[in-house]
N, C-alpha and C positions, 0 to 999 in steps of 0.2 A: 589273536591274530585274525586278520582278514585275508589270509592266504588260502587260496582254493587249490586243492591238489587234483591232478588228473587221475582218473580212475580207469583209464583204458590202457592197454598194453602199448609199450613204446613203439613197436613196429607199426601198429595201427595208426598212432599219432603221426609218425613220419609220413606214412602214406597219405593221410588226410591233409597234412600240410602241403605236400607236393601237389595235390589236386586243387585245394581251395585257398591256400595261403593262410597266414596266421591271422586268426580272428581276434585273439586276445580275449581271455575269459574274465569278465568283470564281475564284481559283487552286484547283487540284485539291488542294493540301495546303499548310498554313501552314509557313513555314520555321523553323529553329532561331532562337533569340533573336539570336544573333550575325550572322545573315544578313538581318535586317530592313532595310528602307529607313530613312533618317534620319527623325526625328520632325518635321522642319520642311522646308518647300519652299525654293526658291532665294531667295524674297523674305523668308524668316524667319517665315512663318506656321506655327504648329503645326497638325497635323491633328486632334489630339484630346488630351484629358486624362482621367486615371482617378484617382478618389479612393477608396481602400480605407477602410472603416470596420468595426471589430470590433463586431458587434451582439449577440453572445451568447458566453458561455464557461462551461463547466461540464459535469459528467457525462462527462468524458473527451473532449470535443470542443469546437470553437469554430466560429463562422460569421462570415464577412466579407461585407459588401455592397459592391459596386463601382458607383460613380456615373461614368457616361461622358458627356462633353460634346464635341460636334462643334465645335471651335474655329476651323476654317478658314473663310474668308469665302465660298468657293465649293464646296468638296468636302464630301461627307457621310461617314457611317460606317455600315457594314453588319455589323460584327462586333467582338467583344472577345476577346482572348486573354490568359490569365493564366499566366505561367511561374513555376515554383517547386515546392514539395513536392506530392506526390500527394494530392488531396482525396478525401474519402469520397463526396461527392455534389455536384451542382450544380442550380441552379434550372431547372425545365422551363418554357420560355416558349412562348407560341403563335407560330405562323408563324416558328419559329426551329429551326435544326438545331444540336444540342448534341454536343460531343465531349469526354468526360470523360477527361482525361489521355492524350494521344496519345504516340506514340513520341518526339516532339520535346519532351516534358516540359511540355506546356501543356494547359490546358482552354480550349475555344473555343465561343463562341456565334456563330452566323452567321445573320443575319436574312434571311429569304426576301424576294424582290422583290414588286412589286405595281404598281398604277396610279400614274401621275404626274399628279395632278389640277392641280397648279400649274405644270406645264410647265417645270420648272427642270432637267430632265434627271436628277432623283433620284427613285427610287421612294418613294412615301409612307411605307412602313414604316421606311425608313432614317432615321437621325438626320441631319437637315438642319442647315446652319450655324446655330449658336447653340442647338440643341436639346440637352436633357439626358435621360438615362434612368438609373434607379437600381434596376432589378429583377433585377440579376445577383448571385447569391449562390453562394458556395462554402463547404462545411463540411469542416473538417479534424479529424483525430484529434490528441489531445495527444501531444507538446508542441505547443501552438498556435504556428504560425509568426508572426513579427513582420511588420508591414506592409513593413518594409524588406527582408524576405526574398523579396518578390514583385516580379516584373517584368511589364510590360504592353505590349501591342501593339494597334493597331486595324486593322481591315480597311477601308481607305479606298476609297470609291467616287467616281469622277469623274462629272461630268455626262455622260450618255450611256451609262454602265454599266461602263466599264473600272475594274479594281480592282487594288490592291496592298496589301502589309502594311507598316506603319510602326511604329516605336517610339512609345510614348506616355509622357508625363511622369506621375510620381506626385505629384499635388498633395496637400498636407496637408489633413486634414479642417477644417471651419470651426471657429473658436474656440468654446469652451464658452460657452453663453449661459444655461444653467439651473444651478441650485445643484447642487453635487456631493454624492454619497453615498460616503463612504469609511469605513474602520474597520479594526479588527484583532480577531482572536480570541485570547484568552489564557486560561490556566488560572486557576481560582479559587484564591485564596490565594497561590500562588507567582508568578502573573502571567507564567508562561513562555509564549512565543508558541506557538500551535498552527497548524502548517502542514498543508495538505491537507484542511481541513474543507470540506464542501459548504455554501455560503452562498447562500440564496435570498431574493429580494425578493418578498414575497407581498402580494397585495391581495385581500381576501376569501378565496376558496378557490383562487385562481389564482396560479401562479408567473409573474411578469412578467419577472424577470431571475434568472440563476443564474451563480455563479462558484465559484472554489476559492481558499481562503486560501493566500497564497504566503509568501515569506520574511518573517520577523518576524510572521507571522500576518495580514499585510495583505490587504485586499480592497477592491474598488471596483465600483460599478455604473455603467453607461453611462446618463447622463440626457439626452443629446442623440442625435439621429440613430438612432432617432426620439426625440423629446422625451418625457420621463416626465410623465404627467399628474399634476396636483395631486391630493392625497387622503391617506388614511390607509393606512399600509403597516406590514408586519412584516418584520423581518430574522430569518429562521429558520436556525439553524446545527445541523448534524449532523456530528459529528467522529469517528464510528466507535463500536465496541462499548465502548471504554473511557471514554466520556463520556456524560453525560446530555444530551439535546437542550436547546437554549437558544434564546431569542427576545427580540426587542426591538421594541416598537411605537412608532411615531412618526408625525407629520404632516409632509407634504412639500409645498412650494410651489416651482415652478420659479424664481420671482423672489424666493424667500426666502433664508434663510441656508443655507450648506453644512451637511450633516449629517456629523458625525464620531462614529462609534459604536465603543465598546469592548464587545465581546460576551464575557462571562465564561462559560466552560463548566466544569461541575463534574465531576471524575473519578468514575467508578463506584467504589463501595466494593470493597475487595479483602479478602475474608474467607477463612479457612481453618479446617479441623477439627483438633482435638487431643484426645487421650485419654492422659493422662500416666501410662501404665503400660507395663511391659515384657511382651511376649508371646514366650516361647520362650527357653530357656537350656540349653546343653549344655557339657560340659567333657571335654577329652581329656588323658589322661596314662597312664603305665605304672608309676607308683610303687606301692609295696606297698599303700598305702591303697586304691587302685583295684582291685588284684588281689584284695584280701580281700573285696570286695563283689560279685565276679563271679557272675552267674547261670550255673551250670555248663552246658556244652554248647550255649550259644546265642551265635551270632555275628550281628550285625545290620549293616545297610548304610544308605546315605544316606536312602532313602525311609522307613525305620523311625523316623528321628528326628522325622518329621512325623506319626507315628501313635501311637507308644508313650507311655503316660502317664508324667508326671514322678515320679521316686522317687529321692531322694538316697541311699537305703540300698542301691541296686542299681547294678551296673555290667555292661557287656556288652563282649565282644570286638568290635572294629569293623573292618570292611573296606569301604573306599569313599572317595569324595571328602569333604572337610571343608567344610561350608557357610561362606560368607563368606571363604574362603581359596582363591582360584583357584589351581590347580596343586598343591595339597597333598592327599595321600591316604595312607591306611594300608591294610595288608593283613593284619589279624588279630592284629598284635603290639602293638596299643594298645587301651586300654579307654576307654569313654565312659560318663559318668554324665549322665542326662537330668534336669535340674532342672525344666524345663517343656517340654512338647511344642512343637516348633518351629512357627511360624505359616507359612502358605503365602507364598511369596516373590512379589514383584512385584505386590502388590495391597494395598488398605487392609483391615486386619483389626481396625479400631477400636482400634488400638494405635499410639501415637506412636513407640514403639521396639519393634523386633522382632529376635529371634534373636541373643541374646548368645552368642557362641561363644568359649570359652577353650581355648587350646592351651598346655599347660605346657611351659616350656623344659626342655632336658636329656633329652628322650625318647630312649630306647635307650642311655642311659649307666648303667643299673643301677637295679633296683627299690628298693634301700635308700638311694639318694642323698638328700642334703638337698633339701628342696623348693625349686623355682625359681619365678620369676614367671610368671603366665599372660600371654600375649598375647591380649587380648580384641578382638573385633570385633563390632559391632552396627550395625543400620540404623535411621536416624531417618527417619520418614515424615511428610510434611506435604502433605495434599491441599488444593488451593485450589478454593473453590466460587464465587469471583468476587463479583459479575458482572464486575469489572474484572480486568485482567491484572497479575500481580506482576512488576515490572521490577527489574533490578539485584539479583536474588536472590543473597544472599551468606551463607555460613557463616563465622563469625569465631572460634569456639572450642568446646571441650567442657570445661566446668567440672566438677570432681569434688571432693567434700567431703574425700576422703582423698588426692587428687592421683593422679598417674600417675608411675611410676618413670622414664618417658621422656616428653617432651612429646607430647600427643595429636596425632594426624594424622587427616585426613579427605579424602574425595573425593566430589564430587557425581556421582551416577549419572544415567543417562538418565531422562527423565521417563516416567511410566507412567500409564495410566488407572487410577483407583481400583479398577475391577473387573478389572484385569489384561488388558484386551482389546487394548491397543496400547501401544507405546512410541515415543518420539521423542528425538532428541539434545537435550541441555541447552545453551541458548545465552544464559543469563542471565535468561530470562523464563519465567514459569510461567503459562500461560493458565488461565482457569477450566475446571474439568473435568479437570485434570491434577494429578499428585502428584509433588512433589519428593522425592527419596530421597538420603540422605547416609550413606556407610559410614564409621563412626568406628573408630579403633584406639587402644588405650591398654594400659599394663602395670601389673599389681598382683599382690602376693603372694596365695597362697591364703588364704581366710578373711577377707579385708579387704573389707567392704561399702562401698558408695558411694551417694551421691545425685548423679546426673549432670544437667547442664543443657546442652542443645543451644542455642547462642547464635548469632543471626544477624539479618539485616534484609532488607527489600525496600522498594521504593518503588511508588507509584502512577504513572500515566503523567505526572502533573504534578510528579513528584519529591517528593511528600509521603512521608516515611519512616515505616516501621513497624518497630520492634525487637521481637524475640521471644526468650523464654528459657523453654524447655520441658524438663521433667525427669521421669525415673522414679527409683525406688529400685532399686539393683542389689545383689543378695546377693553375698557373696564366694564364690568357687568352692571346692569341697571339697578 
């Protein structure tokens, strides 16, 4: 038992009460939930009931109000304990000591004593038999706990001041008496449910309720406890950067019909830049045709490919890494012809295709050999300007008017900022302000020109699909 007995003589107690009022003697610390006294006395009377009501939800948190009723015919209540998840905050009440989440995993309001003007042995601030109080509030971070996740105890006070802690029943909230407001948030066109949208109930310039759309885009507003006043309201929805805001105005009456609203949110446009030209083309070989065009005494390297002017009549001995071919390099025994100066890598150069690099097969097998196919690689650039995000970004093919001697292959590279200032891994999405890059590879014989098409698709956040087919003209390698 957590019953504390008075150890002073009765007449001294009566004198003290007459001067100072009933203070109510409480335990030094509340026990764990499993150590509480039973919620009923031997005669079957409950000490108190607690009714939790979710009064607000949204913005990453939710708030419960707890209504406490002293249900025992003789004893009162001087405190409420709520066991469960750790809350963010609790209501600060006058003449009350608050404990926000103690070591015993509860939050506790304990009412201070005072005079006993009706001489029933219970201090006036305490809940006397039959009295109810509903100004106890706890705010939790999302995910919001269910009412069934919470357990309750009351700090029982007996006439005269002795106290103990007892379990308290969780009574269900009163049945709904006002019309309900429910609905769902869906995408325009596809009707796909939108989860996680902020949904506010607004009257004038004030938000009176707030929640978040859940599974299936569903949402609801509390219209009881406290009752929602009759009047004109607007449901305002904000579903993030990929959607335009949406709203719905309506009139509400507590005794009227239920409101069932479908809020349609329109996805932001997903736009991209294109410039259907190729910028940069170089060709590597050691056949006699390349040797005959050599600029005598000049060997160039990697950086020179990005500065020297294009001239198909000249070739240079080359020493260095080969662009677009990681791990491949030459050391002065191969020649390069610059068709177009290469464009800076990893940025938007106002060219949808950059840096066609051809490496002829059979290098180092003899200058007079028969010509072999070039292995070509080039980069397809697609900067997205939004304002929406491109989802499910996919490359499906490289179409060539004169085909490829082997099926084209491709790999999507990390995303880059169009100005080259940053990169991030590709995960199927391309946000506004980022550029998708794809490296293509195909094979073709020297002198065979092509018109190429990069083919792919992406969707908006609502699954609305956009197909693209972007092309440059490709000269055949020398």
